C-alpha positions, 0 to 999 in steps of 0.5 A: 787409781784415777785420783793418784794419776790426777795428783801426780799430774797436778804435782808435775804441772806445779813443778813446771809452772813454779820456776816460771812464775818465780822468773817472771817476778825478777823480770819486773824488778826495779834497777837499783844499780842503774844510777850507781856510777853517778855517785856511789861507786865513783865516791868509793873507788874513784881515783881521788877516793879515800880507798885509794889513799888508804890502799897506797898508804898500806902498800907503802908501809908493807913495801917498807917492811919487805924492803927492811926484811929482804934488804932489797930496795927494788921492792918499792917498784912494787908500790908503783905497779900495785898501787899507783898504776891502777889508781891512775888508770881508774882516774883516767879511763873510768871516772 
């Protein structure tokens, strides 16, 4: 009976200590994203990145297809609101 109580106590102690040990490992982790804004993200999502050029080109093609299908040229106002405004805001305020 004493052995079962000791085993149960040891298991309870292990269940309590294990999450704390796992949390302390992440406390000493190195910051891999600390220098991300210096080049990686700015090159990928900045105002003059290839992503925005492709995004605007695809947006214009989809707007053209929607304008042809719906016969409504007001669809092209969506190009300005979806593509050009976020690109301008990113270039002005973030990068």
